[in-house]
DSSP file (Angstrom, degrees, kcal/mol; ACC not computed):
  #  RESIDUE AA STRUCTURE BP1 BP2  ACC     N-H-->O    O-->H-N    N-H-->O    O-->H-N    TCO  KAPPA ALPHA  PHI   PSI    X-CA   Y-CA   Z-CA
    1    1 A M     >        0   0    0      0, 0.0     4,-2.2     0, 0.0     5,-0.2   0.000 360.0 360.0 360.0 -42.3  -24.8   15.1  -12.2
    2    2 A V  H  >  +     0   0    0      2,-0.2     4,-2.4     1,-0.2     5,-0.2   0.901 360.0  49.9 -64.6 -41.2  -22.2   14.1  -14.8
    3    3 A L  H  > S+     0   0    0      2,-0.2     4,-2.5     1,-0.2    -1,-0.2   0.919 110.2  49.9 -64.7 -43.5  -19.7   16.7  -13.4
    4    4 A K  H  > S+     0   0    0      1,-0.2     4,-2.5     2,-0.2    -2,-0.2   0.914 111.6  48.7 -60.8 -42.6  -20.2   15.6   -9.8
    5    5 A R  H  X S+     0   0    0     -4,-2.2     4,-2.6     2,-0.2    -1,-0.2   0.907 110.9  50.5 -64.6 -41.2  -19.6   12.0  -10.9
    6    6 A A  H  X S+     0   0    0     -4,-2.4     4,-2.1     2,-0.2    -2,-0.2   0.901 111.4  48.2 -63.5 -41.2  -16.4   13.0  -12.8
    7    7 A I  H  X S+     0   0    0     -4,-2.5     4,-2.5     2,-0.2    -2,-0.2   0.924 111.7  49.8 -65.1 -44.2  -15.1   14.9   -9.8
    8    8 A L  H  X S+     0   0    0     -4,-2.5     4,-2.6     1,-0.2    -2,-0.2   0.919 111.2  48.5 -61.3 -44.6  -15.8   12.0   -7.5
    9    9 A L  H  X S+     0   0    0     -4,-2.6     4,-2.1     2,-0.2    -1,-0.2   0.879 110.5  52.2 -63.7 -37.8  -14.0    9.5   -9.8
   10   10 A F  H  X S+     0   0    0     -4,-2.1     4,-1.7     2,-0.2    -2,-0.2   0.938 111.2  46.4 -62.3 -47.3  -11.1   11.9  -10.1
   11   11 A I  H  X S+     0   0    0     -4,-2.5     4,-2.0     1,-0.2    -2,-0.2   0.917 112.2  50.0 -62.9 -44.5  -10.8   12.1   -6.3
   12   12 A L  H  X S+     0   0    0     -4,-2.6     4,-2.4     1,-0.2    -1,-0.2   0.870 107.3  55.8 -62.2 -35.7  -11.1    8.3   -5.9
   13   13 A G  H  X S+     0   0    0     -4,-2.1     4,-1.2     2,-0.2    -1,-0.2   0.872 104.9  52.0 -63.5 -37.5   -8.4    7.9   -8.5
   14   14 A I  H  <>S+     0   0    0     -4,-1.7     5,-1.8     2,-0.2     3,-0.5   0.937 110.6  47.7 -63.8 -46.2   -6.1   10.1   -6.5
   15   15 A F  H ><5S+     0   0    0     -4,-2.0     3,-1.8     1,-0.2    -2,-0.2   0.910 108.6  54.8 -61.2 -41.1   -6.7    7.9   -3.4
   16   16 A A  H 3<5S+     0   0    0     -4,-2.4    13,-0.4     1,-0.3    -1,-0.2   0.775 102.1  58.2 -65.1 -25.5   -6.1    4.8   -5.4
   17   17 A Q  T 3<5S-     0   0    0     -4,-1.2    -1,-0.3    -3,-0.5    -2,-0.2   0.498 120.4-108.2 -82.2  -3.0   -2.7    6.1   -6.5
   18   18 A G  T < 5S+     0   0    0     -3,-1.8     2,-0.7    -4,-0.3    -3,-0.2   0.681  77.5 130.5  88.4  17.1   -1.6    6.4   -2.9
   19   19 A V      < +     0   0    0     -5,-1.8     2,-0.7     7,-0.1    -1,-0.2  -0.901  24.7 170.6-111.0 108.3   -1.7   10.1   -2.7
   20   20 A L    >   -     0   0    0     -2,-0.7     3,-2.1     3,-0.1     5,-0.1  -0.834  33.0-137.5-114.1  90.8   -3.6   11.5    0.2
   21   21 A A  T 3  S-     0   0    0     -2,-0.7     3,-0.1     1,-0.3    -2,-0.0  -0.193  78.5  -1.9 -56.5 128.5   -2.7   15.2    0.1
   22   22 A G  T 3  S+     0   0    0      1,-0.2    -1,-0.3     2,-0.0     2,-0.1   0.400 107.2 114.3  77.7  -3.2   -1.9   16.8    3.4
   23   23 A G    <   -     0   0    0     -3,-2.1    -1,-0.2     2,-0.1    -3,-0.1  -0.470  67.7-134.1 -98.1 170.7   -2.5   13.6    5.4
   24   24 A D  S    S+     0   0    0     -2,-0.1    23,-3.5    -3,-0.1     2,-0.5   0.469  86.9  72.7 -99.3  -4.0   -0.2   11.4    7.4
   25   25 A T  E     -a   47   0A   0     21,-0.2     2,-0.3    -5,-0.1    23,-0.2  -0.952  61.1-169.7-116.1 129.6   -1.6    8.2    5.9
   26   26 A N  E     -a   48   0A   0     21,-2.6    23,-3.1    -2,-0.5     2,-0.4  -0.754  16.2-130.6-111.7 161.4   -0.8    7.0    2.4
   27   27 A L  E     -a   49   0A   0     -2,-0.3     2,-0.4    21,-0.2    23,-0.2  -0.932  19.4-175.6-127.0 135.5   -2.5    4.2    0.6
   28   28 A V  E     -a   50   0A   0     21,-2.9    23,-2.3    -2,-0.4     2,-0.4  -0.999  21.3-147.1-121.4 128.0   -1.4    1.1   -1.5
   29   29 A I  E     -aB  51  36A   0      7,-3.0     7,-3.0   -13,-0.4     2,-0.7  -0.773   1.7-148.1 -95.0 136.8   -4.2   -1.0   -3.0
   30   30 A I  E     +aB  52  35A   0     21,-3.1    23,-2.9    -2,-0.4     2,-0.3  -0.928  40.6 141.7-104.3 113.9   -3.8   -4.7   -3.4
   31   31 A K  E >   + B   0  34A   0      3,-2.0     3,-0.7    -2,-0.7    23,-0.1  -0.988  58.1   6.6-155.4 139.9   -5.7   -5.8   -6.5
   32   32 A D  T 3  S-     0   0    0     -2,-0.3     3,-0.1     1,-0.2    -1,-0.1   0.867 128.1 -58.1  54.9  41.0   -5.2   -8.2   -9.4
   33   33 A Y  T 3  S+     0   0    0      1,-0.2     2,-0.3    24,-0.0    -1,-0.2   0.860 117.0 106.4  58.1  39.4   -2.1   -9.7   -7.7
   34   34 A K  E <   -B   31   0A   0     -3,-0.7    -3,-2.0    67,-0.1     2,-0.6  -0.982  69.8-128.7-142.7 152.7   -0.4   -6.3   -7.7
   35   35 A F  E     -B   30   0A   0     67,-0.4    -5,-0.2    -2,-0.3    67,-0.1  -0.931  39.4-127.9 -96.4 123.5    0.5   -3.5   -5.2
   36   36 A V  E    S+B   29   0A   0     -7,-3.0    -7,-3.0    -2,-0.6     2,-0.1  -0.957  98.0  24.7-123.5 114.2   -0.8   -0.3   -6.7
   37   37 A P  S    S-     0   0    0      0, 0.0    -1,-0.2     0, 0.0     3,-0.1   0.560  82.5-158.9 -76.3 156.6    1.3    1.8   -6.8
   38   38 A Q  S    S+     0   0    0      1,-0.2    66,-2.2    -2,-0.1     2,-0.4   0.849  83.4  31.1 -71.6 -34.1    4.2   -0.6   -6.9
   39   39 A E  E    S+d  104   0B   0     64,-0.2     2,-0.4    -4,-0.0    66,-0.2  -0.983  73.8 178.5-123.8 138.2    6.6    2.1   -5.6
   40   40 A I  E     -d  105   0B   0     64,-2.0    66,-3.2    -2,-0.4     2,-0.5  -0.996  18.0-147.8-140.0 143.3    5.5    5.0   -3.4
   41   41 A T  E     +d  106   0B   0     -2,-0.4     2,-0.3    64,-0.2    66,-0.2  -0.953  25.3 167.3-112.9 127.3    7.4    7.9   -1.8
   42   42 A I  E     -d  107   0B   0     64,-2.8    66,-2.6    -2,-0.5     2,-0.3  -0.826  35.0 -99.8-130.1 169.8    6.3    9.1    1.6
   43   43 A K  E >   -d  108   0B   0     -2,-0.3     3,-2.3    64,-0.2    42,-0.2  -0.644  47.9 -88.5 -91.9 150.3    7.8   11.4    4.2
   44   44 A K  T 3  S+     0   0    0     64,-3.0    42,-0.2    -2,-0.3    -1,-0.1  -0.294 115.6  26.2 -53.2 133.3    9.5   10.3    7.4
   45   45 A G  T 3  S+     0   0    0     40,-3.9    -1,-0.3     1,-0.3    41,-0.2   0.291  94.5 122.7  92.2  -9.5    7.0    9.7   10.2
   46   46 A Q    <   -     0   0    0     -3,-2.3    39,-2.5    39,-0.3     2,-0.4  -0.433  58.0-125.4 -83.7 162.2    4.1    9.0    7.8
   47   47 A T  E     -aC  25  84A   0    -23,-3.5   -21,-2.6    37,-0.2     2,-0.4  -0.848  13.6-151.7-107.5 141.5    2.0    5.9    7.9
   48   48 A L  E     -aC  26  83A   0     35,-2.8    35,-2.1    -2,-0.4     2,-0.4  -0.946   9.4-159.7-113.2 135.1    1.4    3.7    4.9
   49   49 A R  E     -aC  27  82A   0    -23,-3.1   -21,-2.9    -2,-0.4     2,-0.5  -0.955   2.7-159.7-117.7 130.9   -1.8    1.6    4.6
   50   50 A W  E     -aC  28  81A   0     31,-3.0    31,-2.0    -2,-0.4     2,-0.5  -0.929   8.9-166.8-106.2 132.0   -2.3   -1.4    2.4
   51   51 A E  E     -aC  29  80A   0    -23,-2.3   -21,-3.1    -2,-0.5     2,-0.8  -0.982  16.5-138.9-122.1 126.1   -5.9   -2.4    1.6
   52   52 A N  E     +a   30   0A   0     27,-2.5    26,-2.7    -2,-0.5   -21,-0.1  -0.738  26.8 170.1 -84.1 110.9   -6.7   -5.8    0.0
   53   53 A R        +     0   0    0    -23,-2.9    -1,-0.1    -2,-0.8   -22,-0.1   0.108  33.7 124.0-108.9  19.6   -9.3   -5.2   -2.6
   54   54 A E        -     0   0    0      3,-0.3    24,-0.2   -24,-0.2   -23,-0.1  -0.378  62.9-132.8 -70.5 159.2   -9.2   -8.6   -4.1
   55   55 A K  S    S-     0   0    0     22,-0.1    -1,-0.1    -2,-0.1   -24,-0.0   0.853  91.5  -8.0 -81.6 -36.4  -12.5  -10.5   -4.3
   56   56 A R  S    S+     0   0    0     20,-0.1     2,-0.3     2,-0.0    -2,-0.0   0.533 105.4  98.7-136.9 -12.3  -11.3  -13.8   -2.9
   57   57 A Q        -     0   0    0     19,-0.1     2,-0.3     1,-0.0    -3,-0.3  -0.616  53.3-145.2 -95.5 141.7   -7.5  -13.9   -2.5
   58   58 A Y        +     0   0    0     -2,-0.3     2,-0.3    18,-0.1    18,-0.2  -0.683  21.9 174.3 -97.0 156.6   -5.4  -13.3    0.6
   59   59 A H  B     -G   75   0C   0     16,-1.6    16,-3.8    -2,-0.3     2,-0.3  -0.854  16.2-143.3-145.5 177.7   -2.0  -11.6    0.6
   60   60 A S        -     0   0    0     -2,-0.3     2,-0.5    14,-0.2    38,-0.1  -0.948  14.6-132.1-142.5 166.3    0.6  -10.3    3.0
   61   61 A V        +     0   0    0     -2,-0.3     2,-0.5    34,-0.1    34,-0.2  -0.952  33.9 179.7-121.2 106.8    3.1   -7.4    3.3
   62   62 A W  B     -E   94   0B   0     32,-2.9    32,-2.1    -2,-0.5     2,-1.3  -0.940  26.4-161.5-121.3 118.4    6.5   -8.8    4.1
   63   63 A F    > > +     0   0    0     -2,-0.5     5,-1.3    30,-0.2     3,-1.2  -0.551  30.2 158.8 -91.8  67.2    9.6   -6.7    4.6
   64   64 A E  G > 5 +     0   0    0     -2,-1.3     3,-2.3     1,-0.3    -1,-0.2   0.860  64.9  62.5 -60.7 -40.3   11.8   -9.8    4.2
   65   65 A A  G 3 5S+     0   0    0     27,-0.4    -1,-0.3     1,-0.3    28,-0.1   0.712  97.1  59.5 -63.5 -20.0   14.9   -7.7    3.2
   66   66 A L  G < 5S-     0   0    0     -3,-1.2    -1,-0.3    26,-0.2    -2,-0.2   0.417 122.0-107.5 -85.5   1.7   14.8   -6.1    6.7
   67   67 A G  T < 5 +     0   0    0     -3,-2.3    -3,-0.2     1,-0.3     2,-0.2   0.607  69.6 149.8  83.6  12.2   15.2   -9.5    8.2
   68   68 A E      < -     0   0    0     -5,-1.3    -1,-0.3     1,-0.1     2,-0.1  -0.488  49.3-111.4 -78.5 148.6   11.6   -9.7    9.4
   69   69 A E        -     0   0    0     -2,-0.2    -6,-0.2     1,-0.1    -1,-0.1  -0.430  44.0 -87.9 -74.1 153.6    9.8  -13.0    9.7
   70   70 A E        -     0   0    0     -2,-0.1    -1,-0.1     1,-0.1    -8,-0.1  -0.415  52.9-104.6 -62.3 132.5    7.0  -13.7    7.3
   71   71 A P        -     0   0    0      0, 0.0    -1,-0.1     0, 0.0    25,-0.0  -0.307  20.9-155.4 -60.8 138.9    3.7  -12.4    8.8
   72   72 A E  S    S+     0   0    0     -3,-0.1     2,-0.6     1,-0.1    -2,-0.1   0.734  78.1  76.0 -83.4 -24.6    1.4  -15.0   10.2
   73   73 A D  S    S-     0   0    0      2,-0.0     2,-0.2    -3,-0.0    -1,-0.1  -0.794  72.5-156.1 -92.8 118.7   -1.6  -12.8    9.6
   74   74 A Y        -     0   0    0     -2,-0.6     2,-0.9   -14,-0.1   -14,-0.2  -0.562  20.0-117.5 -88.4 156.7   -2.8  -12.6    6.1
   75   75 A L  B     -G   59   0C   0    -16,-3.8   -16,-1.6    -2,-0.2     3,-0.1  -0.842  34.7-166.8 -93.4 104.6   -4.8   -9.8    4.6
   76   76 A F    >   -     0   0    0     -2,-0.9     3,-2.9   -18,-0.2   -24,-0.3  -0.429  46.3 -56.8 -82.5 165.8   -8.0  -11.3    3.5
   77   77 A P  T 3  S+     0   0    0      0, 0.0    -1,-0.2     0, 0.0   -24,-0.2  -0.149 130.2  13.5 -47.9 133.4  -10.4   -9.3    1.2
   78   78 A E  T 3  S+     0   0    0    -26,-2.7     2,-0.1     1,-0.3   -25,-0.1   0.368 100.4 123.0  76.9  -0.2  -11.3   -6.0    2.8
   79   79 A D    <   -     0   0    0     -3,-2.9   -27,-2.5   -27,-0.1    -1,-0.3  -0.480  42.9-162.8 -81.5 160.8   -8.6   -6.3    5.4
   80   80 A S  E     -C   51   0A   0    -29,-0.2     2,-0.3    -2,-0.1   -29,-0.2  -0.947  11.4-157.0-141.0 163.5   -5.9   -3.7    5.8
   81   81 A Y  E     -C   50   0A   0    -31,-2.0   -31,-3.0    -2,-0.3     2,-0.4  -0.996   9.3-162.1-140.3 138.3   -2.5   -3.3    7.4
   82   82 A E  E     -C   49   0A   0     -2,-0.3     2,-0.3   -33,-0.2   -33,-0.2  -0.940   7.6-179.7-124.9 148.2   -0.7    0.0    8.4
   83   83 A R  E     -C   48   0A   0    -35,-2.1   -35,-2.8    -2,-0.4     2,-0.4  -0.978  19.1-141.4-146.8 131.2    2.9    0.7    9.2
   84   84 A E  E     -C   47   0A   0     -2,-0.3     2,-0.6   -37,-0.3   -37,-0.2  -0.758  14.8-145.0 -90.9 138.7    4.6    3.9   10.3
   85   85 A F        +     0   0    0    -39,-2.5   -40,-3.9    -2,-0.4   -39,-0.3  -0.915  23.6 170.9-109.6 112.1    8.0    4.7    8.7
   86   86 A K        +     0   0    0     -2,-0.6     2,-0.3   -42,-0.2    -1,-0.1   0.493  61.1  56.2-100.2  -6.9   10.3    6.4   11.2
   87   87 A Q  S    S-     0   0    0      2,-0.0     2,-0.1   -43,-0.0   -42,-0.1  -0.932  80.2-117.3-127.2 151.0   13.5    6.3    9.1
   88   88 A T        +     0   0    0     -2,-0.3     2,-0.3   -44,-0.1    20,-0.2  -0.441  63.8  80.4 -78.9 159.5   14.5    7.4    5.7
   89   89 A G  E    S- F   0 107B   0     18,-2.3    18,-3.4    -2,-0.1     2,-0.5  -0.808  79.7 -65.1 138.2-176.5   15.5    4.9    3.0
   90   90 A S  E     - F   0 106B   0     -2,-0.3    16,-0.2    16,-0.2   -49,-0.0  -0.945  41.2-167.3-111.8 130.0   14.1    2.5    0.5
   91   91 A F  E     - F   0 105B   0     14,-3.1    14,-2.2    -2,-0.5     2,-0.1  -0.891   4.5-158.8-125.3  99.7   12.2   -0.5    1.8
   92   92 A P  E     + F   0 104B   0      0, 0.0   -27,-0.4     0, 0.0     2,-0.3  -0.477  17.4 174.8 -75.0 148.4   11.4   -3.3   -0.5
   93   93 A Y  E     - F   0 103B   0     10,-2.9    10,-2.3    -2,-0.1     2,-0.3  -0.935  10.0-168.8-145.1 168.4    8.6   -5.7    0.4
   94   94 A R  E     -EF  62 102B   0    -32,-2.1   -32,-2.9    -2,-0.3     2,-0.5  -0.950  33.6 -94.8-151.2 169.8    6.7   -8.6   -1.1
   95   95 A C        -     0   0    0      6,-1.9     6,-0.3     3,-0.6   -34,-0.1  -0.814  30.8-144.3 -89.0 126.0    3.7  -10.8   -0.6
   96   96 A G  S    S+     0   0    0     -2,-0.5    -1,-0.2     1,-0.2   -37,-0.0   0.947  98.4  39.2 -57.2 -53.9    4.6  -14.0    1.2
   97   97 A P  S    S+     0   0    0      0, 0.0    -1,-0.2     0, 0.0   -38,-0.1   0.719 125.2  39.9 -71.0 -18.9    2.3  -16.3   -0.6
   98   98 A H    >   -     0   0    0     -3,-0.1     3,-2.6     3,-0.1    -3,-0.6  -0.709  65.9-179.5-131.9  80.2    2.9  -14.6   -4.0
   99   99 A P  T 3  S+     0   0    0      0, 0.0    -1,-0.1     0, 0.0    -3,-0.1   0.658  78.1  69.0 -60.7 -16.5    6.6  -13.7   -4.3
  100  100 A E  T 3  S+     0   0    0     -6,-0.1     2,-0.8     2,-0.0    -2,-0.0   0.678  82.0  86.6 -74.0 -15.1    6.1  -12.2   -7.7
  101  101 A M    <   +     0   0    0     -3,-2.6    -6,-1.9    -6,-0.3     2,-0.3  -0.773  62.9 161.9 -86.7 112.0    4.1   -9.4   -6.0
  102  102 A T  E     + F   0  94B   0     -2,-0.8   -67,-0.4    -8,-0.2     2,-0.3  -0.896  14.6 170.3-131.2 159.3    6.7   -6.8   -5.0
  103  103 A G  E     - F   0  93B   0    -10,-2.3   -10,-2.9    -2,-0.3     2,-0.4  -0.965  18.5-140.6-156.6 169.3    6.8   -3.2   -4.0
  104  104 A T  E     -dF  39  92B   0    -66,-2.2   -64,-2.0    -2,-0.3     2,-0.6  -0.998   3.4-153.8-140.8 135.1    9.0   -0.5   -2.5
  105  105 A V  E     -dF  40  91B   0    -14,-2.2   -14,-3.1    -2,-0.4     2,-0.5  -0.945  11.2-161.2-106.2 122.8    8.5    2.2    0.0
  106  106 A H  E     -dF  41  90B   0    -66,-3.2   -64,-2.8    -2,-0.6     2,-0.5  -0.920   6.8-163.0-103.1 124.6   10.8    5.2   -0.4
  107  107 A V  E     +dF  42  89B   0    -18,-3.4   -18,-2.3    -2,-0.5     2,-0.3  -0.941  11.6 178.4-114.1 123.8   10.9    7.4    2.8
  108  108 A V  E      d   43   0B   0    -66,-2.6   -64,-3.0    -2,-0.5    -2,-0.0  -0.755 360.0 360.0-120.0 165.5   12.3   10.9    2.5
  109  109 A E              0   0    0     -2,-0.3   -66,-0.1   -66,-0.2   -21,-0.0   0.481 360.0 360.0 -63.6 360.0   12.8   13.8    5.0
């Protein structure tokens, strides 16, 4: 039982770090006013999913540097947002309501 629990926690830890081996969707957790991981590298054509795991706080994922308008839809607890990245490059983003929350998506071939 202890070994099974340790394996399960290890696997969950991998998912929480944004590493979904062999999949096309990667994960960023929003928790404690942070994007975890703050920087993530994915392959061109993959999708990134943000999940708000706060208990009460809402957030957004805003690619302001790309000239996009601030999202009107916030991510409330248990909400998620997905975005496919079709071009290579580094894409900084931030939380609209909490500008101190920042992250970067690096997209490679």
